[in-house]
C-alpha positions, 0 to 999 in steps of 0.5 A: 558595483560593476565596472563593465557589463555586457548584454548577450542574446544567443540561440542554443540548439543542442543536439539529441543527448543520450543519458550521461552525454553533454554538449558545450557551445561557445558564444563570442562576447567581445571584451569579456575576460577570465574572471568575469561573471555570467549573472543569473545562470550557472555559466562562466567566462571560459576564455577571453572573449568567450562564454561556454554554455554546457548542457548535461543529460542525466535523466536516464533517457535520450532528450532532444531539446528544442532550439531556444534563445538564451539571454545573458548578462556578463559583468566585471566587478569594479 
């Protein structure tokens, strides 16, 4: 079903986010291309070799999330 797949583990350490604020982080994933899919989460490939992770706070209060490890599987339909 997929011609290529990448397993990615990275750390996301978002800063303190006020209500309505967001933060984007990128993860280098050699070989990924526009149109490839990030499976299991609602993130996508934003450029060749790059996946962008974005958090958005809409809670009406400032939040400061702890650093966490994110695991991704990126796939290309074959």
